[in-house]
C-alpha positions, 0 to 999 in steps of 0.5 A: 695862641698870641695875645691880642690885648684889647681893652677887655681882654689880654688873651683871644676873645675865645678864650676871654668868652669861654672862661670869663662868660660861659664858666665864671659866668654861669658860677656868677649867675648861680651865685646870685640865684643862690643868694636870692634864694637865701634872702642875703644881702648884696654885700655878700654876693659882692664878697663872693664875685671878688673871689670868684674873679680871683679864680678867674684871672688864675685861671686865665694866667694857668691856662692861657698863659695871662697875667695873674696881677693885671688890676685891668683885666681884674677889673674887667672879669669882676666888671662883668661878672658882677653883672652877670650876677646881680642879674641872675639875683634879680631875676631870681628876686622878681619871680620870687617876690611875684610867688611868695606874697602875690595877695600883693604884687605882681611881676612886670617883666624878666626884673621886676615886680609892682605893688598891685593895682599901680 
């Protein structure tokens, strides 16, 4: 396949979607859930996603002839994975707050919670 070199992906859209969004994004979401369940800080999640983004660049390089050491596409992958990971953490944390502290908080949607009576 020929490289498309758009601002978001250097390989084809479907290769970017499969590797970055589905495979690495799924791993990022599960990492965010694991960090939330262990009540770990955001910095630890960010470190894990930096490493996952490097592995994602390697998969693009080894399977689809992408550029391994491209700062631009590394940052694109990193940004996408960070968003997915922190979304997973926030969804899990909202459930935790409503379930474990139900005497004080109630869930207001998939991403939020609020104190009772507010």
